[in-house]
C-alpha positions in Angstrom: 118.6 57.3 -4.2 118.8 54.5 -1.7 116.0 52.1 -1.1 114.6 51.9 2.5 114.8 48.5 4.2 111.6 46.8 4.8 110.5 46.7 8.5 111.5 43.6 10.4 108.6 41.1 10.6 106.9 40.5 14.0 107.4 37.0 15.2 104.2 37.0 17.2 101.0 36.5 15.3 98.4 39.2 15.5 100.8 41.8 16.9 101.1 44.9 14.8 104.4 46.6 14.6 102.8 50.0 14.6 103.8 52.5 17.4 100.2 52.8 18.5 99.8 49.0 18.9 103.1 48.9 20.8 102.0 51.7 23.2 98.7 49.8 24.0 100.4 46.5 24.5 100.7 45.5 28.2 104.3 45.7 29.3 104.1 42.9 31.9 101.6 40.1 31.6 102.2 39.0 35.2 99.4 39.7 37.7 99.7 42.6 40.1 100.3 40.1 42.9 103.5 38.8 41.3 106.5 40.7 42.4 108.4 42.6 39.8 111.6 41.0 38.5 114.6 43.0 39.6 116.3 44.7 36.7 119.5 46.3 37.9 122.4 44.7 39.8 121.6 46.7 42.9 117.9 45.5 42.8 119.1 41.9 42.3 121.4 42.2 45.3 118.6 43.7 47.5 116.3 40.9 46.4 118.9 38.2 47.3 119.8 39.8 50.6 116.1 39.9 51.5 115.7 36.2 50.8 118.9 35.5 52.8 117.6 37.6 55.7 114.2 35.7 55.7 116.0 32.4 55.7 118.4 33.3 58.5 115.6 34.7 60.6 113.6 31.5 60.2 116.6 29.4 61.3 117.4 31.7 64.2 113.8 31.6 65.3 114.3 27.9 66.0 118.0 27.9 67.2 118.0 30.9 69.6 115.1 29.6 71.9 116.8 26.1 71.9 120.1 27.6 73.1 118.4 30.0 75.5 116.7 27.0 77.2 119.9 25.0 77.3 122.0 27.8 78.7 119.3 29.3 81.0 119.6 32.8 79.5 117.1 35.1 77.7 117.8 37.5 74.9 115.9 40.8 74.6 116.4 41.4 70.9 117.7 39.5 67.9 119.0 41.4 64.9 120.6 40.6 61.6 123.1 42.9 60.0 125.7 42.8 57.2 129.0 42.9 59.1 132.5 42.9 57.6 134.6 41.2 60.3 132.4 39.4 62.8 129.9 36.6 62.7 127.9 37.9 65.7 127.9 40.3 68.6 126.3 40.3 72.0 125.6 43.4 74.2 125.6 41.7 77.6 124.1 44.6 79.5 121.0 44.9 77.3 120.8 41.2 76.1 120.7 42.3 72.4 122.3 39.8 70.0 123.3 40.6 66.4 124.1 38.0 63.8 125.9 38.5 60.5 123.7 38.1 57.4 126.5 36.0 55.8 126.0 33.3 58.5 123.1 31.9 56.4 125.6 30.7 53.9 127.5 28.6 56.5 126.9 25.0 57.6 124.4 24.4 60.4 127.2 23.4 62.8 128.7 26.9 62.3 125.4 28.6 62.9 124.9 26.5 66.1 128.4 27.5 67.2 127.8 31.3 66.6 124.4 31.2 68.5 126.0 29.3 71.4 129.0 31.7 71.4 126.9 34.8 71.5 124.4 33.5 74.1 127.3 32.3 76.3 128.4 35.9 76.5 125.2 36.5 78.5 126.7 34.3 81.2 130.4 35.3 80.8 131.2 38.5 78.9 134.9 37.7 78.3 136.5 35.0 76.3 138.3 33.6 79.4 138.5 30.1 80.8 134.9 30.2 82.2 133.6 31.2 78.7 135.6 28.4 77.0 134.3 25.9 79.6 130.7 26.8 78.7 131.4 26.3 75.0 133.2 23.0 75.7 130.3 21.7 77.9 127.7 22.4 75.2 129.7 21.8 72.1 132.9 19.8 72.6 134.2 20.3 69.1 133.7 24.1 69.1 137.3 24.8 68.4 137.2 22.9 65.1 134.0 24.6 64.1 135.4 28.0 64.9 138.6 27.3 63.0 136.6 26.2 59.9 134.2 29.2 60.2 137.0 31.7 60.5 138.7 30.3 57.5 135.6 31.4 55.5 135.2 34.9 56.8 133.9 37.1 53.9 134.5 40.8 53.6 131.8 42.9 52.0 132.8 45.9 50.1 
């Protein structure tokens, strides 16, 4: 007959290893106001995306009004989306502007450029000479910023 192994000792003093004691022990000692720690990779990704979204929204809340004033335009709605191939989009008829969530990870000069680019579409819908002149007037080095930014385009899968 084999001998049963002794139960492993508890490393916390005063904590019984009995099933009843374990059932009655609080699972999370954090207060109810503390947010739960994400457990799965999907929850972690959602948590990080929410933090990125808040950060980008705060930065856009400052940048967009500045550029609206400089350009003499007004947007109707600012949105943030996860996009695979574009840094931003502008619906010239409605005045809605959409920014890529990944923009938050880029340098501030790139964010300035994308805001300028999208708001310039409210003046000139195409990417023609007039549009480029608007960009050059307000950001003379826009081509270098655009080249650097497009070298970093991320695809989300």
